[in-house]
Residue, then its C-alpha position, 0 to 999 in steps of 0.5 A: x794210800x800209796x804208803x799202805x800199798x807199798x807196805x803190803x808189797x814189802x810184806x808180800x815179798x818178805x812173807x811169800x806163800x810157801x816159804x818163810x821170811x827172807x831173813x829166815x831163809x838167808x839164815x837157814x840157807x836154801x835147802x835147810x840141810x846140813x851135812x850134805x852137798x846137793x847138786x841141783x840141775x836147773x838147766x841141762x840143754x846145750x844151746x842155741x837154739x832154745x829147747x821146749x823141755x829143758x832150760x840152758x846150762x845152769x847148776x846150783x851147788x848147795x853145801x850145808x844149805x848155802x847155794x852157789x850158782x855155776x853158769x846161768x843160761x836162759x831159764x835159770x830163774x824160772x827153774x829156781x822158782x820151780x825148785x823153791x829157791x829165791x834169788x836172794x839165797x844165791x850170793x855167789x855165781x861162777x861162769x865157766x865161759x861166756x857163750x850165750x847159752x851159759x850166761x844169757x839168763x843172768x839178767x833175770x836172776x839179777x833183776x829178781x834179786x835187785x827188785x827185792x833189794x830195792x823194795x826192802x832197802x837192804x842192799x847186799x853184795x852178790x859176787x860173780x866170778x868168771x873169765x875176762x869180760x865178765x865185768x862187761x857182761x854184768x855191767x851190761x845186764x845191770x844197766x839193762x834191768x835198771x831201765x825197767x825200774x826207772x818208771x816205778x815212782x814208788x821204788x827208791x830212785x837214785x839221786x845221781x841218775x844211776x842205781x848203785x849196783x850190788x853185783x861185784x865182779x871178780x875176773x881172772x885170766x889164769x888157773x888156780x884157786x879163784x875162790x874160797x870160803x868156809x864151805x868150799x874151795x874153787x880151783x879153775x883150769x883153762x880147758x880146750x873149748x876155744x882150741x880153734x880160736x885164732x891166737x890173737x883172740x885167745x888173749x881176750x877169751x878164756x874157758x874154764x873147768x872148776x874143781x870144787x872141794x866141799x866138806x862132803x867130797x870133790x865135784x868137778x864141772x868140766x863146763x864146755x871143753x874138748x879133750x884136755x890134759x889140764x881138765x884130766x889133772x883137775x879131775x884127778x880123784x874127784x868124787x863127781x864129774x859133771x860133764x857135757x854130753x854131746x853125741x859125737x857120732x859122725x852121722x849125728x854131727x853131720x845131721x846137726x851141722x846140716x840142720x843148723x846150716x839150713x836154718x841159719x843160711x850158713x856158707x859152706x865155710x861156716x858149716x865146716x867151722x861149726x862141725x869142727x867146733x863140735x868135733x874138737x871143742x866139745x867132749x862126746x860121751x865116749x870121751x867123757x868116759x875116757x876122762x872119768x876113767x883116766x882121772x879115776x873119778x868115782x861117779x859121772x853126772x851128764x849135762x849140756x845135752x844136744x839130744x833131748x829125749x830119754x832114749x838118747x839120754x840112755x844111749x849117752x849113759x851107755x856110751x860113757x859106761x863103755x869106758x868107765x865102770x863107775x855110776x853114771x847118771x843122766x839128769x833132767x832139769x830140776x833133778x837133785x843129787x846128794x853127795x855125802x862122805x864121797x858117795x853120790x846118789x839121787x836125793x831121797x826127798x823131793x824138792x819144793x816146787x812151785x809149778x812142778x817138774x817139767x816133763x822130758x819126752 
């Protein structure tokens, strides 16, 4: 009886409703679309704290149907399911830096994929690239998820008391080319997100921006950063700049600081440090426009919003356009943009959806 139940579970995983078999999905890729690069926004809210209508930063880059995940904030796996993307279709993950709003969703993605691999008995490596301490993050996440698998008597159990991890970590501590395959080439540059960090700690932490070359154009992900000549050089001539959108108006920064200080019972020194972090170590939207203009990029996609609603997004776009004349878009979670022949536009065909796109007010 147990064998029959187990076989049914495997069949359910392999032939899930609304999708073809895992094998076919892996062969076809995520979207089944050749000759274009897609940028799928899984999470667009900067954090903490968590937002009701947005997940935390995570973006899926789909090149000729092959998926690459950039950052993995809380809510990433749920948004992937809503977009019709299975965790096993993502074999490569990149972290810009290891702040919690960019990495705390990793365990969900790993758990969903590891369960599928445990059931099917087909272990496949998942490569995870990032700054120093990425291995510590991945190892801790893997230990965390395996605790929850031990009580399942029908799951394959390790002989030595420890599961074999299929997650392979690749750390780097300097800029340059960090990844290349037959679809993309990824170049990293250290940015200024940790500019205020004491020098003795700077040796332990790194924050990177990425330049990703695809057959259809070049995309630069700033990640979190303040103004940076290194990022400007990295973005030179890119077709798309994906940049954080922080409202840097003094009154807005002061308002956010006061709210967080009251909520967290901060001291005046902590409140001043928080305010300096936003003013120095993040790009506001006017600075995004300046960066885009200086680097002569073709289009801008905003991300990592501190505000949440449509009116504030529209104001962000206006702010960027005050110093940049190219197209500027302000995506919501699950929005897709297509890049073909260096031209960026919203994808014409809606993605498959398991639960519908979340509303943003």
